[in-house]
C-alpha positions as CSV (number, residue, x, y, z in Angstrom):
1,M,44.8,72.7,30.2
2,N,44.6,74.2,26.7
3,T,46.9,77.0,27.7
4,I,49.6,74.6,28.8
5,N,49.3,72.6,25.5
6,A,49.5,75.9,23.6
7,S,52.8,76.8,25.3
8,N,54.3,73.4,24.4
9,Q,53.2,73.8,20.8
10,N,55.1,77.1,20.7
11,V,58.4,75.2,21.3
12,N,60.0,73.7,18.3
13,F,63.4,73.2,16.7
14,T,63.7,76.8,15.6
15,A,61.9,78.4,18.5
16,R,63.1,81.8,19.6
17,M,61.3,81.7,22.9
18,D,60.8,78.6,25.1
19,L,57.8,79.3,27.4
20,R,57.7,75.9,29.2
21,G,58.7,77.6,32.4
22,V,56.1,80.3,32.3
23,T,53.0,80.0,34.5
24,K,52.1,83.6,34.9
25,N,50.9,85.8,32.0
26,L,51.3,82.9,29.6
27,E,48.9,84.1,27.0
28,R,50.7,87.5,27.0
29,W,54.1,85.8,26.7
30,Q,52.7,83.7,23.8
31,K,51.7,86.8,21.9
32,V,55.1,88.4,22.6
33,A,56.9,85.1,21.6
34,K,55.2,85.0,18.2
35,D,56.4,88.5,17.2
36,F,59.8,88.1,18.9
37,E,60.4,84.9,16.9
38,A,59.5,86.7,13.7
39,K,61.9,89.5,14.4
40,T,64.8,87.0,15.3
41,S,64.1,84.4,12.6
42,K,67.5,84.6,11.1
43,Y,69.0,83.1,14.3
44,P,67.7,79.5,14.3
45,N,70.3,78.3,16.9
46,D,69.2,80.7,19.6
47,T,66.7,80.2,22.3
48,F,65.3,82.5,25.0
49,D,64.3,80.2,27.8
50,I,61.9,82.0,30.1
51,T,60.9,80.8,33.6
52,D,58.9,82.6,36.2
53,F,59.2,82.2,39.9
54,A,57.4,83.8,42.8
55,D,59.8,86.7,43.1
56,R,61.3,87.0,39.6
57,C,61.4,86.0,35.9
58,E,64.6,84.5,34.5
59,I,65.5,84.6,30.8
60,Y,68.4,82.5,29.7
61,H,69.7,83.0,26.2
62,Y,71.4,80.1,24.5
63,D,73.1,79.9,21.2
64,K,74.0,76.4,20.1
65,G,77.2,77.7,18.5
66,V,78.5,79.5,21.6
67,K,79.6,77.9,24.9
68,H,78.5,80.9,27.0
69,E,75.0,81.7,28.2
70,N,73.4,85.0,28.9
71,V,71.1,85.7,31.7
72,C,68.5,88.4,32.5
73,I,66.6,88.4,35.8
74,I,63.5,90.6,36.0
75,G,61.9,91.3,39.4
76,V,58.2,91.0,39.9
77,E,57.7,94.8,39.9
78,Q,59.8,95.3,36.9
79,L,57.9,92.6,35.0
80,K,54.7,94.2,36.0
81,N,55.9,97.6,34.8
82,L,57.1,96.0,31.5
83,F,53.7,94.3,30.9
84,E,51.9,97.6,31.5
85,N,53.0,98.5,28.0
86,T,51.8,97.1,24.6
87,D,52.9,93.8,23.2
88,D,54.9,95.6,20.6
89,F,56.8,97.5,23.3
90,V,57.6,94.3,25.2
91,V,58.7,92.6,21.9
92,K,61.0,95.6,21.2
93,K,62.6,95.3,24.7
94,M,63.1,91.5,24.4
95,T,64.6,92.0,20.9
96,K,66.9,94.7,22.1
97,L,68.0,92.4,25.0
98,F,68.5,89.6,22.4
99,N,70.7,91.9,20.3
100,I,72.8,92.9,23.3
101,F,73.4,89.2,24.1
102,K,74.2,88.5,20.4
103,A,76.8,91.3,20.4
104,K,78.5,89.9,23.5
105,D,78.5,86.4,21.9
106,A,80.1,87.8,18.8
107,E,82.9,89.4,20.8
108,Y,83.5,86.1,22.6
109,D,83.4,84.2,19.3
110,S,85.9,86.5,17.6
111,A,88.2,86.4,20.7
112,E,88.2,82.6,20.7
113,K,89.1,82.5,17.0
114,Y,91.9,85.0,17.5
115,I,93.3,83.2,20.5
116,S,93.2,80.0,18.6
117,S,95.1,81.4,15.6
118,V,97.8,83.0,17.8
119,I,98.3,79.7,19.7
120,K,98.6,77.8,16.5
121,K,101.3,80.1,15.2
122,D,103.2,80.0,18.5
123,K,106.4,78.0,17.9
124,N,108.0,78.6,21.3
125,G,105.4,77.6,23.8
126,D,104.0,80.9,25.0
127,P,105.7,81.8,28.3
128,T,103.5,84.9,28.8
129,D,100.1,83.1,29.4
130,F,98.8,85.1,26.5
131,E,95.6,83.1,26.2
132,Q,94.4,83.7,29.8
133,K,95.5,87.3,29.8
134,F,93.8,88.1,26.5
135,W,90.6,86.2,27.5
136,D,90.4,88.1,30.8
137,I,90.7,91.4,29.1
138,L,88.1,90.5,26.5
139,V,85.6,89.2,29.0
140,D,85.9,92.5,31.0
141,K,85.5,94.5,27.8
142,A,82.5,92.5,26.6
143,E,80.8,92.7,29.9
144,K,81.3,96.5,30.1
145,D,80.0,96.9,26.5
146,R,76.9,94.9,27.6
147,D,76.4,96.9,30.8
148,I,76.7,100.2,28.9
149,A,74.1,99.0,26.3
150,V,71.7,97.9,29.0
151,S,72.2,101.1,31.0
152,K,71.3,103.3,28.0
153,D,67.8,101.7,28.0
154,K,65.4,103.0,30.7
155,V,63.5,99.7,30.9
156,L,66.4,97.2,30.5
157,S,68.5,99.1,33.0
158,Q,66.0,98.0,35.7
159,F,66.8,94.3,35.0
160,K,69.8,92.3,36.2
161,V,71.7,91.3,33.0
162,Y,74.6,88.9,33.1
């Protein structure tokens, strides 16, 4: 019972890691969360929501300022392999994943601002469907950038990252 209460106390308005959905390895996740939150403290609007299931662990990254979410699914074996390393190693991998998600969010945010500025300047009622075409290209690019960054890391490349 104390373990459950401890996980709820870890969640607050500036939490980096929400562990309410964690039932396995909770004490380990709490140690990781403490260091992860310290390393990502300049992002008070972001949350890593972690939930474990029988066959996987899901991490959802939310930024209150961005409409898009990021997802990482870690299989049971991959999570077991990850947790065979030190807490510092796990924190570094979670921080790297966070930074990959933030880079994608920054690209989306820049694109939204650019599209908005072009649409505002359009005096003729864009007949080219610029907004949708640009957005499609940007999403493809951002996802490829994310996939390349993930593939360059031996551990993260084992996870499903969306």
